[in-house]
N, CA, C and O atoms as a Maestro MAE file, in Angstrom:
{
 s_m_m2io_version
 :::
 2.0.0
}

f_m_ct {
 s_m_title
 :::
 protein
 m_atom[348] {
  # First column is atom index #
  i_m_mmod_type
  r_m_x_coord
  r_m_y_coord
  r_m_z_coord
  i_m_residue_number
  s_m_chain_name
  s_m_pdb_residue_name
  s_m_pdb_atom_name
  i_m_atomic_number
  :::
  1 25 21.592 6.342 25.959 1 A "UNK " " N  " 7
  2 3 20.613 5.934 26.950 1 A "UNK " " CA " 6
  3 2 20.794 6.808 28.180 1 A "UNK " " C  " 6
  4 15 21.908 7.022 28.659 1 A "UNK " " O  " 8
  5 25 19.716 7.287 28.657 2 A "UNK " " N  " 7
  6 3 19.705 8.151 29.831 2 A "UNK " " CA " 6
  7 2 18.982 7.447 30.974 2 A "UNK " " C  " 6
  8 15 18.085 6.632 30.758 2 A "UNK " " O  " 8
  9 25 19.390 7.780 32.188 3 A "UNK " " N  " 7
  10 3 18.693 7.200 33.336 3 A "UNK " " CA " 6
  11 2 17.343 7.859 33.563 3 A "UNK " " C  " 6
  12 15 16.587 7.437 34.439 3 A "UNK " " O  " 8
  13 25 17.036 8.874 32.795 4 A "UNK " " N  " 7
  14 3 15.781 9.614 32.971 4 A "UNK " " CA " 6
  15 2 14.676 9.113 32.050 4 A "UNK " " C  " 6
  16 15 13.704 9.830 31.816 4 A "UNK " " O  " 8
  17 25 14.803 7.901 31.523 5 A "UNK " " N  " 7
  18 3 13.775 7.360 30.638 5 A "UNK " " CA " 6
  19 2 13.014 6.225 31.319 5 A "UNK " " C  " 6
  20 15 13.542 5.531 32.188 5 A "UNK " " O  " 8
  21 25 11.772 6.056 30.906 6 A "UNK " " N  " 7
  22 3 10.939 4.974 31.432 6 A "UNK " " CA " 6
  23 2 11.554 3.624 31.067 6 A "UNK " " C  " 6
  24 15 11.518 2.685 31.863 6 A "UNK " " O  " 8
  25 25 12.111 3.533 29.877 7 A "UNK " " N  " 7
  26 3 12.709 2.291 29.401 7 A "UNK " " CA " 6
  27 2 13.878 1.860 30.300 7 A "UNK " " C  " 6
  28 15 14.018 0.679 30.620 7 A "UNK " " O  " 8
  29 25 14.709 2.820 30.701 8 A "UNK " " N  " 7
  30 3 15.829 2.516 31.598 8 A "UNK " " CA " 6
  31 2 15.318 1.964 32.923 8 A "UNK " " C  " 6
  32 15 15.825 0.957 33.416 8 A "UNK " " O  " 8
  33 25 14.318 2.619 33.500 9 A "UNK " " N  " 7
  34 3 13.833 2.209 34.816 9 A "UNK " " CA " 6
  35 2 13.093 0.879 34.766 9 A "UNK " " C  " 6
  36 15 13.114 0.133 35.744 9 A "UNK " " O  " 8
  37 25 12.437 0.564 33.645 10 A "UNK " " N  " 7
  38 3 11.814 -0.752 33.501 10 A "UNK " " CA " 6
  39 2 12.881 -1.838 33.478 10 A "UNK " " C  " 6
  40 15 12.737 -2.869 34.135 10 A "UNK " " O  " 8
  41 25 13.955 -1.607 32.717 11 A "UNK " " N  " 7
  42 3 15.045 -2.588 32.646 11 A "UNK " " CA " 6
  43 2 15.736 -2.719 34.002 11 A "UNK " " C  " 6
  44 15 16.093 -3.822 34.418 11 A "UNK " " O  " 8
  45 25 15.922 -1.601 34.684 12 A "UNK " " N  " 7
  46 3 16.564 -1.615 35.998 12 A "UNK " " CA " 6
  47 2 15.700 -2.344 37.018 12 A "UNK " " C  " 6
  48 15 16.213 -3.125 37.819 12 A "UNK " " O  " 8
  49 25 14.396 -2.096 36.996 13 A "UNK " " N  " 7
  50 3 13.485 -2.782 37.923 13 A "UNK " " CA " 6
  51 2 13.490 -4.287 37.676 13 A "UNK " " C  " 6
  52 15 13.466 -5.075 38.622 13 A "UNK " " O  " 8
  53 25 13.521 -4.682 36.413 14 A "UNK " " N  " 7
  54 3 13.556 -6.105 36.088 14 A "UNK " " CA " 6
  55 2 14.812 -6.758 36.664 14 A "UNK " " C  " 6
  56 15 14.748 -7.844 37.239 14 A "UNK " " O  " 8
  57 25 15.948 -6.089 36.506 15 A "UNK " " N  " 7
  58 3 17.196 -6.617 37.062 15 A "UNK " " CA " 6
  59 2 17.152 -6.674 38.588 15 A "UNK " " C  " 6
  60 15 17.572 -7.663 39.188 15 A "UNK " " O  " 8
  61 25 16.644 -5.616 39.211 16 A "UNK " " N  " 7
  62 3 16.611 -5.548 40.675 16 A "UNK " " CA " 6
  63 2 15.700 -6.624 41.261 16 A "UNK " " C  " 6
  64 15 16.041 -7.242 42.269 16 A "UNK " " O  " 8
  65 25 14.553 -6.848 40.642 17 A "UNK " " N  " 7
  66 3 13.627 -7.877 41.129 17 A "UNK " " CA " 6
  67 2 14.251 -9.263 40.995 17 A "UNK " " C  " 6
  68 15 14.157 -10.082 41.909 17 A "UNK " " O  " 8
  69 25 14.884 -9.520 39.858 18 A "UNK " " N  " 7
  70 3 15.540 -10.816 39.660 18 A "UNK " " CA " 6
  71 2 16.670 -11.015 40.663 18 A "UNK " " C  " 6
  72 15 16.831 -12.107 41.209 18 A "UNK " " O  " 8
  73 25 17.444 -9.976 40.907 19 A "UNK " " N  " 7
  74 3 18.551 -10.074 41.858 19 A "UNK " " CA " 6
  75 2 18.038 -10.285 43.276 19 A "UNK " " C  " 6
  76 15 18.614 -11.069 44.031 19 A "UNK " " O  " 8
  77 25 16.961 -9.596 43.646 20 A "UNK " " N  " 7
  78 3 16.374 -9.783 44.978 20 A "UNK " " CA " 6
  79 2 15.888 -11.217 45.156 20 A "UNK " " C  " 6
  80 15 16.105 -11.825 46.204 20 A "UNK " " O  " 8
  81 25 15.239 -11.750 44.143 21 A "UNK " " N  " 7
  82 3 14.756 -13.130 44.215 21 A "UNK " " CA " 6
  83 2 15.921 -14.107 44.333 21 A "UNK " " C  " 6
  84 15 15.851 -15.072 45.094 21 A "UNK " " O  " 8
  85 25 16.984 -13.860 43.586 22 A "UNK " " N  " 7
  86 3 18.162 -14.725 43.668 22 A "UNK " " CA " 6
  87 2 18.791 -14.657 45.056 22 A "UNK " " C  " 6
  88 15 19.208 -15.679 45.602 22 A "UNK " " O  " 8
  89 25 18.859 -13.464 45.623 23 A "UNK " " N  " 7
  90 3 19.410 -13.313 46.969 23 A "UNK " " CA " 6
  91 2 18.578 -14.041 48.009 23 A "UNK " " C  " 6
  92 15 19.117 -14.691 48.904 23 A "UNK " " O  " 8
  93 25 17.263 -13.928 47.887 24 A "UNK " " N  " 7
  94 3 16.370 -14.615 48.826 24 A "UNK " " CA " 6
  95 2 16.500 -16.130 48.694 24 A "UNK " " C  " 6
  96 15 16.576 -16.841 49.696 24 A "UNK " " O  " 8
  97 25 16.526 -16.619 47.462 25 A "UNK " " N  " 7
  98 3 16.660 -18.062 47.255 25 A "UNK " " CA " 6
  99 2 18.013 -18.572 47.728 25 A "UNK " " C  " 6
  100 15 18.109 -19.672 48.272 25 A "UNK " " O  " 8
  101 25 19.050 -17.782 47.526 26 A "UNK " " N  " 7
  102 3 20.375 -18.185 47.993 26 A "UNK " " CA " 6
  103 2 20.404 -18.271 49.513 26 A "UNK " " C  " 6
  104 15 21.022 -19.177 50.072 26 A "UNK " " O  " 8
  105 25 19.745 -17.343 50.178 27 A "UNK " " N  " 7
  106 3 19.689 -17.366 51.641 27 A "UNK " " CA " 6
  107 2 18.929 -18.591 52.134 27 A "UNK " " C  " 6
  108 15 19.350 -19.255 53.081 27 A "UNK " " O  " 8
  109 25 17.815 -18.880 51.488 28 A "UNK " " N  " 7
  110 3 17.011 -20.034 51.891 28 A "UNK " " CA " 6
  111 2 17.691 -21.354 51.548 28 A "UNK " " C  " 6
  112 15 17.443 -22.372 52.194 28 A "UNK " " O  " 8
  113 25 18.546 -21.333 50.537 29 A "UNK " " N  " 7
  114 3 19.167 -22.564 50.066 29 A "UNK " " CA " 6
  115 2 20.485 -22.913 50.722 29 A "UNK " " C  " 6
  116 15 21.075 -23.942 50.392 29 A "UNK " " O  " 8
  117 25 20.964 -22.098 51.635 30 A "UNK " " N  " 7
  118 3 22.245 -22.406 52.266 30 A "UNK " " CA " 6
  119 2 22.108 -23.584 53.222 30 A "UNK " " C  " 6
  120 15 21.050 -23.811 53.808 30 A "UNK " " O  " 8
  121 25 23.186 -24.316 53.364 31 A "UNK " " N  " 7
  122 3 23.193 -25.443 54.298 31 A "UNK " " CA " 6
  123 2 23.259 -24.977 55.747 31 A "UNK " " C  " 6
  124 15 22.970 -25.741 56.668 31 A "UNK " " O  " 8
  125 25 23.640 -23.720 55.940 32 A "UNK " " N  " 7
  126 3 23.769 -23.181 57.285 32 A "UNK " " CA " 6
  127 2 22.407 -23.088 57.982 32 A "UNK " " C  " 6
  128 15 22.309 -23.268 59.196 32 A "UNK " " O  " 8
  129 25 21.367 -22.808 57.205 33 A "UNK " " N  " 7
  130 3 20.025 -22.645 57.760 33 A "UNK " " CA " 6
  131 2 19.081 -23.653 57.121 33 A "UNK " " C  " 6
  132 15 19.235 -24.009 55.953 33 A "UNK " " O  " 8
  133 25 18.121 -24.100 57.881 34 A "UNK " " N  " 7
  134 3 17.020 -24.841 57.296 34 A "UNK " " CA " 6
  135 2 15.995 -23.832 56.808 34 A "UNK " " C  " 6
  136 15 15.942 -22.719 57.329 34 A "UNK " " O  " 8
  137 25 15.197 -24.180 55.845 35 A "UNK " " N  " 7
  138 3 14.219 -23.251 55.284 35 A "UNK " " CA " 6
  139 2 13.290 -22.705 56.366 35 A "UNK " " C  " 6
  140 15 12.913 -21.534 56.324 35 A "UNK " " O  " 8
  141 25 12.927 -23.525 57.314 36 A "UNK " " N  " 7
  142 3 12.023 -23.080 58.374 36 A "UNK " " CA " 6
  143 2 12.741 -22.317 59.483 36 A "UNK " " C  " 6
  144 15 12.099 -21.672 60.312 36 A "UNK " " O  " 8
  145 25 14.078 -22.389 59.499 37 A "UNK " " N  " 7
  146 3 14.853 -21.720 60.543 37 A "UNK " " CA " 6
  147 2 15.241 -20.293 60.187 37 A "UNK " " C  " 6
  148 15 15.663 -19.536 61.062 37 A "UNK " " O  " 8
  149 25 15.109 -19.915 58.936 38 A "UNK " " N  " 7
  150 3 15.546 -18.593 58.496 38 A "UNK " " CA " 6
  151 2 14.509 -17.548 58.888 38 A "UNK " " C  " 6
  152 15 13.311 -17.728 58.670 38 A "UNK " " O  " 8
  153 25 14.984 -16.468 59.461 39 A "UNK " " N  " 7
  154 3 14.126 -15.352 59.838 39 A "UNK " " CA " 6
  155 2 13.725 -14.587 58.575 39 A "UNK " " C  " 6
  156 15 14.580 -14.251 57.756 39 A "UNK " " O  " 8
  157 25 12.441 -14.314 58.417 40 A "UNK " " N  " 7
  158 3 11.953 -13.612 57.226 40 A "UNK " " CA " 6
  159 2 12.592 -12.236 57.084 40 A "UNK " " C  " 6
  160 15 12.839 -11.780 55.968 40 A "UNK " " O  " 8
  161 25 12.861 -11.575 58.197 41 A "UNK " " N  " 7
  162 3 13.489 -10.252 58.150 41 A "UNK " " CA " 6
  163 2 14.889 -10.354 57.558 41 A "UNK " " C  " 6
  164 15 15.304 -9.484 56.792 41 A "UNK " " O  " 8
  165 25 15.614 -11.403 57.905 42 A "UNK " " N  " 7
  166 3 16.957 -11.604 57.352 42 A "UNK " " CA " 6
  167 2 16.900 -11.831 55.845 42 A "UNK " " C  " 6
  168 15 17.695 -11.270 55.092 42 A "UNK " " O  " 8
  169 25 15.960 -12.652 55.420 43 A "UNK " " N  " 7
  170 3 15.813 -12.920 53.985 43 A "UNK " " CA " 6
  171 2 15.472 -11.634 53.241 43 A "UNK " " C  " 6
  172 15 16.064 -11.342 52.202 43 A "UNK " " O  " 8
  173 25 14.522 -10.865 53.767 44 A "UNK " " N  " 7
  174 3 14.136 -9.609 53.119 44 A "UNK " " CA " 6
  175 2 15.272 -8.596 53.144 44 A "UNK " " C  " 6
  176 15 15.433 -7.824 52.199 44 A "UNK " " O  " 8
  177 25 16.053 -8.592 54.205 45 A "UNK " " N  " 7
  178 3 17.188 -7.683 54.298 45 A "UNK " " CA " 6
  179 2 18.239 -8.002 53.240 45 A "UNK " " C  " 6
  180 15 18.755 -7.099 52.581 45 A "UNK " " O  " 8
  181 25 18.550 -9.266 53.080 46 A "UNK " " N  " 7
  182 3 19.527 -9.674 52.069 46 A "UNK " " CA " 6
  183 2 18.987 -9.401 50.670 46 A "UNK " " C  " 6
  184 15 19.713 -8.898 49.814 46 A "UNK " " O  " 8
  185 25 17.723 -9.728 50.432 47 A "UNK " " N  " 7
  186 3 17.117 -9.485 49.120 47 A "UNK " " CA " 6
  187 2 17.079 -7.996 48.803 47 A "UNK " " C  " 6
  188 15 17.373 -7.594 47.678 47 A "UNK " " O  " 8
  189 25 16.719 -7.175 49.786 48 A "UNK " " N  " 7
  190 3 16.683 -5.727 49.578 48 A "UNK " " CA " 6
  191 2 18.059 -5.148 49.314 48 A "UNK " " C  " 6
  192 15 18.221 -4.277 48.460 48 A "UNK " " O  " 8
  193 25 19.052 -5.632 50.049 49 A "UNK " " N  " 7
  194 3 20.427 -5.177 49.823 49 A "UNK " " CA " 6
  195 2 20.915 -5.543 48.436 49 A "UNK " " C  " 6
  196 15 21.567 -4.741 47.768 49 A "UNK " " O  " 8
  197 25 20.600 -6.754 48.000 50 A "UNK " " N  " 7
  198 3 20.997 -7.189 46.662 50 A "UNK " " CA " 6
  199 2 20.308 -6.348 45.591 50 A "UNK " " C  " 6
  200 15 20.932 -5.977 44.598 50 A "UNK " " O  " 8
  201 25 19.030 -6.045 45.786 51 A "UNK " " N  " 7
  202 3 18.299 -5.212 44.823 51 A "UNK " " CA " 6
  203 2 18.887 -3.807 44.763 51 A "UNK " " C  " 6
  204 15 19.022 -3.236 43.681 51 A "UNK " " O  " 8
  205 25 19.237 -3.250 45.915 52 A "UNK " " N  " 7
  206 3 19.839 -1.916 45.951 52 A "UNK " " CA " 6
  207 2 21.162 -1.889 45.201 52 A "UNK " " C  " 6
  208 15 21.423 -0.963 44.433 52 A "UNK " " O  " 8
  209 25 21.994 -2.892 45.416 53 A "UNK " " N  " 7
  210 3 23.271 -2.967 44.697 53 A "UNK " " CA " 6
  211 2 23.021 -3.076 43.193 53 A "UNK " " C  " 6
  212 15 23.745 -2.471 42.403 53 A "UNK " " O  " 8
  213 25 22.016 -3.832 42.795 54 A "UNK " " N  " 7
  214 3 21.681 -3.969 41.378 54 A "UNK " " CA " 6
  215 2 21.272 -2.633 40.763 54 A "UNK " " C  " 6
  216 15 21.710 -2.297 39.662 54 A "UNK " " O  " 8
  217 25 20.439 -1.872 41.466 55 A "UNK " " N  " 7
  218 3 20.007 -0.559 40.966 55 A "UNK " " CA " 6
  219 2 21.199 0.385 40.856 55 A "UNK " " C  " 6
  220 15 21.354 1.075 39.849 55 A "UNK " " O  " 8
  221 25 22.040 0.418 41.885 56 A "UNK " " N  " 7
  222 3 23.215 1.293 41.850 56 A "UNK " " CA " 6
  223 2 24.162 0.910 40.719 56 A "UNK " " C  " 6
  224 15 24.741 1.783 40.072 56 A "UNK " " O  " 8
  225 25 24.324 -0.389 40.479 57 A "UNK " " N  " 7
  226 3 25.170 -0.851 39.377 57 A "UNK " " CA " 6
  227 2 24.587 -0.421 38.034 57 A "UNK " " C  " 6
  228 15 25.325 0.022 37.154 57 A "UNK " " O  " 8
  229 25 23.287 -0.545 37.869 58 A "UNK " " N  " 7
  230 3 22.655 -0.129 36.615 58 A "UNK " " CA " 6
  231 2 22.873 1.355 36.354 58 A "UNK " " C  " 6
  232 15 23.168 1.752 35.227 58 A "UNK " " O  " 8
  233 25 22.729 2.170 37.384 59 A "UNK " " N  " 7
  234 3 22.936 3.613 37.230 59 A "UNK " " CA " 6
  235 2 24.391 3.907 36.895 59 A "UNK " " C  " 6
  236 15 24.672 4.695 35.992 59 A "UNK " " O  " 8
  237 25 25.323 3.279 37.616 60 A "UNK " " N  " 7
  238 3 26.746 3.532 37.389 60 A "UNK " " CA " 6
  239 2 27.193 3.084 36.005 60 A "UNK " " C  " 6
  240 15 27.929 3.800 35.326 60 A "UNK " " O  " 8
  241 25 26.754 1.908 35.585 61 A "UNK " " N  " 7
  242 3 27.152 1.399 34.270 61 A "UNK " " CA " 6
  243 2 26.585 2.272 33.165 61 A "UNK " " C  " 6
  244 15 27.281 2.564 32.192 61 A "UNK " " O  " 8
  245 25 25.338 2.693 33.297 62 A "UNK " " N  " 7
  246 3 24.732 3.546 32.275 62 A "UNK " " CA " 6
  247 2 25.433 4.893 32.208 62 A "UNK " " C  " 6
  248 15 25.645 5.430 31.120 62 A "UNK " " O  " 8
  249 25 25.793 5.441 33.357 63 A "UNK " " N  " 7
  250 3 26.507 6.718 33.371 63 A "UNK " " CA " 6
  251 2 27.882 6.582 32.719 63 A "UNK " " C  " 6
  252 15 28.346 7.506 32.051 63 A "UNK " " O  " 8
  253 25 28.534 5.434 32.909 64 A "UNK " " N  " 7
  254 3 29.882 5.242 32.376 64 A "UNK " " CA " 6
  255 2 29.894 4.846 30.908 64 A "UNK " " C  " 6
  256 15 30.762 5.286 30.154 64 A "UNK " " O  " 8
  257 25 28.931 4.013 30.490 65 A "UNK " " N  " 7
  258 3 28.983 3.461 29.136 65 A "UNK " " CA " 6
  259 2 27.852 3.915 28.229 65 A "UNK " " C  " 6
  260 15 27.942 3.763 27.011 65 A "UNK " " O  " 8
  261 25 26.793 4.467 28.795 66 A "UNK " " N  " 7
  262 3 25.636 4.844 27.993 66 A "UNK " " CA " 6
  263 2 24.734 3.669 27.679 66 A "UNK " " C  " 6
  264 15 23.734 3.821 26.978 66 A "UNK " " O  " 8
  265 25 25.077 2.496 28.191 67 A "UNK " " N  " 7
  266 3 24.299 1.283 27.973 67 A "UNK " " CA " 6
  267 2 23.991 0.660 29.326 67 A "UNK " " C  " 6
  268 15 24.802 0.775 30.245 67 A "UNK " " O  " 8
  269 25 22.846 0.004 29.476 68 A "UNK " " N  " 7
  270 3 22.532 -0.614 30.759 68 A "UNK " " CA " 6
  271 2 23.354 -1.866 31.039 68 A "UNK " " C  " 6
  272 15 23.345 -2.380 32.158 68 A "UNK " " O  " 8
  273 25 24.057 -2.353 30.037 69 A "UNK " " N  " 7
  274 3 24.836 -3.574 30.174 69 A "UNK " " CA " 6
  275 2 26.324 -3.241 30.205 69 A "UNK " " C  " 6
  276 15 26.821 -2.540 29.323 69 A "UNK " " O  " 8
  277 25 27.033 -3.735 31.209 70 A "UNK " " N  " 7
  278 3 28.465 -3.450 31.340 70 A "UNK " " CA " 6
  279 2 29.251 -4.007 30.160 70 A "UNK " " C  " 6
  280 15 30.223 -3.395 29.720 70 A "UNK " " O  " 8
  281 25 28.843 -5.147 29.652 71 A "UNK " " N  " 7
  282 3 29.554 -5.772 28.545 71 A "UNK " " CA " 6
  283 2 28.987 -5.434 27.182 71 A "UNK " " C  " 6
  284 15 29.476 -5.932 26.168 71 A "UNK " " O  " 8
  285 25 27.972 -4.602 27.141 72 A "UNK " " N  " 7
  286 3 27.360 -4.234 25.870 72 A "UNK " " CA " 6
  287 2 26.441 -5.295 25.307 72 A "UNK " " C  " 6
  288 15 26.069 -5.230 24.136 72 A "UNK " " O  " 8
  289 25 26.068 -6.270 26.115 73 A "UNK " " N  " 7
  290 3 25.205 -7.350 25.646 73 A "UNK " " CA " 6
  291 2 23.757 -6.939 25.459 73 A "UNK " " C  " 6
  292 15 23.001 -7.612 24.760 73 A "UNK " " O  " 8
  293 25 23.373 -5.847 26.077 74 A "UNK " " N  " 7
  294 3 21.997 -5.361 25.958 74 A "UNK " " CA " 6
  295 2 22.026 -3.914 25.513 74 A "UNK " " C  " 6
  296 15 22.742 -3.092 26.083 74 A "UNK " " O  " 8
  297 25 21.250 -3.611 24.501 75 A "UNK " " N  " 7
  298 3 21.132 -2.241 24.017 75 A "UNK " " CA " 6
  299 2 19.658 -1.895 23.980 75 A "UNK " " C  " 6
  300 15 18.871 -2.572 23.318 75 A "UNK " " O  " 8
  301 25 19.284 -0.853 24.682 76 A "UNK " " N  " 7
  302 3 17.897 -0.406 24.671 76 A "UNK " " CA " 6
  303 2 17.733 0.637 23.576 76 A "UNK " " C  " 6
  304 15 18.326 1.714 23.632 76 A "UNK " " O  " 8
  305 25 16.935 0.309 22.597 77 A "UNK " " N  " 7
  306 3 16.693 1.220 21.487 77 A "UNK " " CA " 6
  307 2 15.645 2.246 21.888 77 A "UNK " " C  " 6
  308 15 14.674 1.911 22.567 77 A "UNK " " O  " 8
  309 25 15.836 3.490 21.474 78 A "UNK " " N  " 7
  310 3 14.802 4.487 21.771 78 A "UNK " " CA " 6
  311 2 13.517 4.136 21.030 78 A "UNK " " C  " 6
  312 15 13.550 3.682 19.887 78 A "UNK " " O  " 8
  313 25 12.407 4.349 21.684 79 A "UNK " " N  " 7
  314 3 11.120 4.040 21.064 79 A "UNK " " CA " 6
  315 2 10.777 5.084 20.017 79 A "UNK " " C  " 6
  316 15 11.061 6.271 20.177 79 A "UNK " " O  " 8
  317 25 10.166 4.619 18.954 80 A "UNK " " N  " 7
  318 3 9.662 5.547 17.952 80 A "UNK " " CA " 6
  319 2 8.188 5.757 18.226 80 A "UNK " " C  " 6
  320 15 7.485 4.836 18.641 80 A "UNK " " O  " 8
  321 25 7.735 6.945 17.996 81 A "UNK " " N  " 7
  322 3 6.347 7.273 18.272 81 A "UNK " " CA " 6
  323 2 5.469 6.690 17.174 81 A "UNK " " C  " 6
  324 15 5.643 7.017 15.999 81 A "UNK " " O  " 8
  325 25 4.536 5.837 17.545 82 A "UNK " " N  " 7
  326 3 3.672 5.185 16.557 82 A "UNK " " CA " 6
  327 2 2.224 5.642 16.656 82 A "UNK " " C  " 6
  328 15 1.342 5.031 16.053 82 A "UNK " " O  " 8
  329 25 1.974 6.677 17.389 83 A "UNK " " N  " 7
  330 3 0.611 7.182 17.541 83 A "UNK " " CA " 6
  331 2 0.175 7.833 16.227 83 A "UNK " " C  " 6
  332 15 0.930 8.614 15.648 83 A "UNK " " O  " 8
  333 25 -1.022 7.524 15.756 84 A "UNK " " N  " 7
  334 3 -1.490 8.033 14.466 84 A "UNK " " CA " 6
  335 2 -1.523 9.548 14.396 84 A "UNK " " C  " 6
  336 15 -1.227 10.114 13.344 84 A "UNK " " O  " 8
  337 25 -1.866 10.206 15.458 85 A "UNK " " N  " 7
  338 3 -1.967 11.666 15.432 85 A "UNK " " CA " 6
  339 2 -0.604 12.328 15.264 85 A "UNK " " C  " 6
  340 15 -0.514 13.483 14.847 85 A "UNK " " O  " 8
  341 25 0.461 11.588 15.590 86 A "UNK " " N  " 7
  342 3 1.802 12.149 15.479 86 A "UNK " " CA " 6
  343 2 2.431 11.908 14.117 86 A "UNK " " C  " 6
  344 15 3.506 12.443 13.845 86 A "UNK " " O  " 8
  345 25 1.806 11.130 13.258 87 A "UNK " " N  " 7
  346 3 2.390 10.826 11.936 87 A "UNK " " CA " 6
  347 2 2.058 11.877 10.922 87 A "UNK " " C  " 6
  348 15 2.471 11.773 9.767 87 A "UNK " " O  " 8
  :::
 }
 m_bond[347] {
  # First column is bond index #
  i_m_from
  i_m_to
  i_m_order
  :::
  1 1 2 1
  2 2 3 1
  3 3 4 2
  4 3 5 1
  5 5 6 1
  6 6 7 1
  7 7 8 2
  8 7 9 1
  9 9 10 1
  10 10 11 1
  11 11 12 2
  12 11 13 1
  13 13 14 1
  14 14 15 1
  15 15 16 2
  16 15 17 1
  17 17 18 1
  18 18 19 1
  19 19 20 2
  20 19 21 1
  21 21 22 1
  22 22 23 1
  23 23 24 2
  24 23 25 1
  25 25 26 1
  26 26 27 1
  27 27 28 2
  28 27 29 1
  29 29 30 1
  30 30 31 1
  31 31 32 2
  32 31 33 1
  33 33 34 1
  34 34 35 1
  35 35 36 2
  36 35 37 1
  37 37 38 1
  38 38 39 1
  39 39 40 2
  40 39 41 1
  41 41 42 1
  42 42 43 1
  43 43 44 2
  44 43 45 1
  45 45 46 1
  46 46 47 1
  47 47 48 2
  48 47 49 1
  49 49 50 1
  50 50 51 1
  51 51 52 2
  52 51 53 1
  53 53 54 1
  54 54 55 1
  55 55 56 2
  56 55 57 1
  57 57 58 1
  58 58 59 1
  59 59 60 2
  60 59 61 1
  61 61 62 1
  62 62 63 1
  63 63 64 2
  64 63 65 1
  65 65 66 1
  66 66 67 1
  67 67 68 2
  68 67 69 1
  69 69 70 1
  70 70 71 1
  71 71 72 2
  72 71 73 1
  73 73 74 1
  74 74 75 1
  75 75 76 2
  76 75 77 1
  77 77 78 1
  78 78 79 1
  79 79 80 2
  80 79 81 1
  81 81 82 1
  82 82 83 1
  83 83 84 2
  84 83 85 1
  85 85 86 1
  86 86 87 1
  87 87 88 2
  88 87 89 1
  89 89 90 1
  90 90 91 1
  91 91 92 2
  92 91 93 1
  93 93 94 1
  94 94 95 1
  95 95 96 2
  96 95 97 1
  97 97 98 1
  98 98 99 1
  99 99 100 2
  100 99 101 1
  101 101 102 1
  102 102 103 1
  103 103 104 2
  104 103 105 1
  105 105 106 1
  106 106 107 1
  107 107 108 2
  108 107 109 1
  109 109 110 1
  110 110 111 1
  111 111 112 2
  112 111 113 1
  113 113 114 1
  114 114 115 1
  115 115 116 2
  116 115 117 1
  117 117 118 1
  118 118 119 1
  119 119 120 2
  120 119 121 1
  121 121 122 1
  122 122 123 1
  123 123 124 2
  124 123 125 1
  125 125 126 1
  126 126 127 1
  127 127 128 2
  128 127 129 1
  129 129 130 1
  130 130 131 1
  131 131 132 2
  132 131 133 1
  133 133 134 1
  134 134 135 1
  135 135 136 2
  136 135 137 1
  137 137 138 1
  138 138 139 1
  139 139 140 2
  140 139 141 1
  141 141 142 1
  142 142 143 1
  143 143 144 2
  144 143 145 1
  145 145 146 1
  146 146 147 1
  147 147 148 2
  148 147 149 1
  149 149 150 1
  150 150 151 1
  151 151 152 2
  152 151 153 1
  153 153 154 1
  154 154 155 1
  155 155 156 2
  156 155 157 1
  157 157 158 1
  158 158 159 1
  159 159 160 2
  160 159 161 1
  161 161 162 1
  162 162 163 1
  163 163 164 2
  164 163 165 1
  165 165 166 1
  166 166 167 1
  167 167 168 2
  168 167 169 1
  169 169 170 1
  170 170 171 1
  171 171 172 2
  172 171 173 1
  173 173 174 1
  174 174 175 1
  175 175 176 2
  176 175 177 1
  177 177 178 1
  178 178 179 1
  179 179 180 2
  180 179 181 1
  181 181 182 1
  182 182 183 1
  183 183 184 2
  184 183 185 1
  185 185 186 1
  186 186 187 1
  187 187 188 2
  188 187 189 1
  189 189 190 1
  190 190 191 1
  191 191 192 2
  192 191 193 1
  193 193 194 1
  194 194 195 1
  195 195 196 2
  196 195 197 1
  197 197 198 1
  198 198 199 1
  199 199 200 2
  200 199 201 1
  201 201 202 1
  202 202 203 1
  203 203 204 2
  204 203 205 1
  205 205 206 1
  206 206 207 1
  207 207 208 2
  208 207 209 1
  209 209 210 1
  210 210 211 1
  211 211 212 2
  212 211 213 1
  213 213 214 1
  214 214 215 1
  215 215 216 2
  216 215 217 1
  217 217 218 1
  218 218 219 1
  219 219 220 2
  220 219 221 1
  221 221 222 1
  222 222 223 1
  223 223 224 2
  224 223 225 1
  225 225 226 1
  226 226 227 1
  227 227 228 2
  228 227 229 1
  229 229 230 1
  230 230 231 1
  231 231 232 2
  232 231 233 1
  233 233 234 1
  234 234 235 1
  235 235 236 2
  236 235 237 1
  237 237 238 1
  238 238 239 1
  239 239 240 2
  240 239 241 1
  241 241 242 1
  242 242 243 1
  243 243 244 2
  244 243 245 1
  245 245 246 1
  246 246 247 1
  247 247 248 2
  248 247 249 1
  249 249 250 1
  250 250 251 1
  251 251 252 2
  252 251 253 1
  253 253 254 1
  254 254 255 1
  255 255 256 2
  256 255 257 1
  257 257 258 1
  258 258 259 1
  259 259 260 2
  260 259 261 1
  261 261 262 1
  262 262 263 1
  263 263 264 2
  264 263 265 1
  265 265 266 1
  266 266 267 1
  267 267 268 2
  268 267 269 1
  269 269 270 1
  270 270 271 1
  271 271 272 2
  272 271 273 1
  273 273 274 1
  274 274 275 1
  275 275 276 2
  276 275 277 1
  277 277 278 1
  278 278 279 1
  279 279 280 2
  280 279 281 1
  281 281 282 1
  282 282 283 1
  283 283 284 2
  284 283 285 1
  285 285 286 1
  286 286 287 1
  287 287 288 2
  288 287 289 1
  289 289 290 1
  290 290 291 1
  291 291 292 2
  292 291 293 1
  293 293 294 1
  294 294 295 1
  295 295 296 2
  296 295 297 1
  297 297 298 1
  298 298 299 1
  299 299 300 2
  300 299 301 1
  301 301 302 1
  302 302 303 1
  303 303 304 2
  304 303 305 1
  305 305 306 1
  306 306 307 1
  307 307 308 2
  308 307 309 1
  309 309 310 1
  310 310 311 1
  311 311 312 2
  312 311 313 1
  313 313 314 1
  314 314 315 1
  315 315 316 2
  316 315 317 1
  317 317 318 1
  318 318 319 1
  319 319 320 2
  320 319 321 1
  321 321 322 1
  322 322 323 1
  323 323 324 2
  324 323 325 1
  325 325 326 1
  326 326 327 1
  327 327 328 2
  328 327 329 1
  329 329 330 1
  330 330 331 1
  331 331 332 2
  332 331 333 1
  333 333 334 1
  334 334 335 1
  335 335 336 2
  336 335 337 1
  337 337 338 1
  338 338 339 1
  339 339 340 2
  340 339 341 1
  341 341 342 1
  342 342 343 1
  343 343 344 2
  344 343 345 1
  345 345 346 1
  346 346 347 1
  347 347 348 2
  :::
 }
}
């Protein structure tokens, strides 16, 4: 698996979006702040930071293991060309 494939970046984007959402929800869900008391910029900053860490982790793990998953739980298979003109 290479970081230069569309499949890698789709999987990485999915992870980053999920991580950003989790970071935002965690910020909103803390007892320290009420939902209406949290500054939107702070929530977006935490969510963006979490997404960035997720993307960097995906790149580092793929470079080290050749798989997008550190534990090998996910394997992205290369796509086979199914276009009729190519058969």
